C-alpha positions in Angstrom: 41.4 42.6 110.3 39.5 44.9 108.1 41.4 46.3 105.1 40.3 49.5 103.5 41.3 51.1 100.3 41.7 54.9 99.9 40.8 56.9 96.9 44.4 56.9 95.7 44.6 53.1 95.9 46.5 52.9 99.2 45.3 50.4 101.8 45.3 50.4 105.6 44.3 48.1 108.3 41.5 48.7 110.8 43.9 50.4 113.1 44.4 53.1 110.6 48.0 52.6 109.4 49.2 51.2 106.1 50.7 48.1 107.7 47.9 47.5 110.2 50.2 48.4 113.1 49.2 50.9 115.8 50.8 54.2 115.1 53.3 55.4 117.7 51.4 58.6 118.6 54.1 59.8 121.1 56.8 59.5 118.5 54.6 61.3 115.9 53.8 64.1 118.4 57.5 64.5 119.2 58.5 64.6 115.6 55.8 67.2 114.8 56.9 69.3 117.7 60.6 69.1 116.7 59.6 70.2 113.2 57.6 73.1 114.4 59.1 76.4 113.2 56.6 79.0 114.4 57.2 81.3 117.4 56.6 80.2 121.0 53.9 82.7 121.9 54.3 82.2 125.6 58.0 83.2 125.4 57.7 85.9 122.7 54.8 87.7 124.4 54.8 86.5 128.1 52.7 89.5 129.3 50.0 88.9 126.7 50.1 85.1 127.4 49.6 85.7 131.1 46.8 88.1 130.4 45.0 85.5 128.4 45.5 82.9 131.2 44.0 85.5 133.6 41.0 86.0 131.3 40.6 82.3 131.0 40.5 81.8 134.8 38.1 84.7 135.3 35.8 83.5 132.5 35.5 80.0 134.2 34.5 81.4 137.6 31.0 80.3 138.6 30.5 78.0 135.6 30.1 74.2 135.9 33.4 72.6 134.9 31.7 70.1 132.6 29.9 72.9 130.8 33.2 74.7 130.4 34.8 71.7 128.7 31.8 71.2 126.4 32.0 74.8 125.2 35.7 74.6 124.7 35.5 71.4 122.8 32.7 72.7 120.5 34.5 76.0 119.7 37.7 74.0 119.0 35.7 71.7 116.6 34.4 74.8 114.7 37.8 76.4 114.6 39.5 73.2 113.5 42.0 73.5 116.4 43.4 70.1 117.0 45.7 71.3 119.7 42.9 72.7 121.9 40.5 69.8 120.9 43.0 67.3 122.2 43.7 69.2 125.3 40.0 69.8 126.3 38.8 66.3 125.4 41.5 64.9 127.7 40.6 67.5 130.4 36.9 66.5 130.1 37.8 62.7 130.4 39.8 63.4 133.5 36.9 65.3 135.0 34.6 62.3 134.4 32.9 63.2 131.1 31.6 60.1 129.3 33.0 59.0 125.9 29.4 59.0 124.5 28.9 62.6 125.2 32.4 63.6 124.0 31.6 61.8 120.7 28.3 63.6 120.3 29.4 67.2 120.9 30.0 67.9 117.3 26.6 66.6 116.4 24.7 67.7 119.5 21.6 68.9 117.5 21.1 65.3 116.3 21.9 63.9 119.7 20.0 66.3 122.0 19.2 63.6 124.5 22.8 63.4 125.5 22.7 67.1 126.7 20.6 69.1 129.1 18.6 72.1 127.8 21.1 74.3 129.5 24.0 72.6 127.8 22.2 72.8 124.4 21.7 76.6 124.9 25.4 77.0 125.7 26.4 75.0 122.7 24.1 77.0 120.4 25.5 80.2 121.8 29.1 78.9 121.4 28.4 78.2 117.7 26.8 81.6 117.1 29.6 83.5 118.8 32.4 81.4 117.2 30.9 81.8 113.8 29.8 85.4 114.3 30.9 86.4 110.8 28.2 84.1 109.3 25.2 85.9 110.7 25.9 87.4 114.1 24.3 86.1 117.2 20.6 85.5 116.4 18.1 86.8 118.9 16.6 83.4 119.4 20.0 81.9 120.3 20.6 84.7 122.7 17.1 84.4 124.2 17.5 80.7 124.7 20.8 81.1 126.5 19.3 84.0 128.6 16.5 81.6 129.6 19.0 79.1 131.1 21.7 81.5 132.5 21.2 84.5 134.7 22.9 87.7 133.6 26.1 87.1 135.5 26.4 83.5 134.2 25.6 84.6 130.7 28.4 87.1 130.8 30.8 84.5 132.1 29.7 82.1 129.4 30.3 84.8 126.7 33.7 85.5 128.2 34.5 81.7 128.1 33.5 81.5 124.5 35.6 84.5 123.6 38.5 83.1 125.5 38.5 79.7 123.8 38.2 81.4 120.5 41.3 83.4 121.4 43.2 80.3 122.5 42.2 78.5 119.3 43.6 81.4 117.2 46.8 81.5 119.2 47.3 77.7 118.8 46.5 77.8 115.0 48.6 80.9 114.2 51.6 79.5 116.1 51.3 75.9 114.7 50.7 74.2 118.1 50.9 70.4 117.8 48.0 68.3 119.0 49.2 66.0 121.7 51.5 68.5 123.4 50.2 70.6 126.2 51.7 74.1 126.9 50.4 73.9 130.4 52.8 71.1 131.3 55.8 73.1 130.2 54.8 76.3 131.9 53.9 74.6 135.2 57.3 73.1 135.7 
C-alpha cells in the first residue's frame, strides 16, 4: 500500500482515507444529506422547479444524448457543482460513455483526440457561455459552433448550456449533496 503525507503531516493510504480503509460513501452521503439545512427548492418553489424541468427537457430535444452529458459535465466542472457532476457522470456511464472520455472532459483541449470536432465546438461554447462574465462569447467560439450545428441545433445547445448553468446554481445555492439524486425522490 502506498502511504502519502499531507501538507499538515497527516497520512493516508492509497485508498484515500487515514487508515487505508475504503470510505463508506453511502454513509457519508447520508450524513451530509441529514446535516443539510438549506431549503428544498422543489418543495419550496414547485412551479419554478417544474418549469426548469420543462426547459431542461425542451433543451435536450434533437441533441445527441452523449453530447448532452458532455456539456452538462463540463459546465458542472466549471461551476464546481459536485451534485450535478456526480449525477451527470453517472448518467453518462449508464448511457455507455467511456471512463477515458469522462476523465478527459475537464482537459479536453489537451486531449482533443478523445472528442469529435463537433463535441469540441460544443465544449468550447459551453465554457464561453458558462464563464460569460470573463469575456463574453467570442466570435470565433460562436463561429466554430455554428460550423458544426445548424441554427436550430445551436439554439438547442445554447438552451442546454443555460439550463445546466441554472441547475448548477440551484444545487449550489441550496446545498445539494453529491451522491444524492433529486430525480429519484420526485419520481416515486
